[in-house]
Steps between C-alpha positions, in 0.01 A plus 500: 500500500819703483479789259668827402266803523579836338323829445586804286429862588548834326543771765492875424684725744478879463754721670812716472829548682589272786182298459608400147839388624340297781251342258787386278692365799199294616434382144856373482462305823181336367652446155225710344562628149428855378278463190405869464624825652491878478618785718199449724424125502622142472307190397659189651444139394537263794432129524508239775267357759210710627684581825787655308266713293308609808820601677621696193177695469493575873849650481411702190190647667675787679718570198207587269327177403244607238371182334537122505403234247541135610456185296389272778680182593608243240667173601659186369568168668859458611705188448592292199160342432392518138152528356 
């Protein structure tokens, strides 16, 4: 039946200069949150459906995508039904 699926990913992007600025701009569009950073990398936390996470990682690829850790999909039935 109807459900709400979500997935969580941690995405490491390594880069400097304009690539860092672009990575932050894309993260803002996807509502990703910076959970760790240094002068040479960001780790973003992003959640949503699998399509959103796939799109985010594809855009980060040319900007220095270094690593991804994904939870897999979790879901809950939608609607007001109780257990």
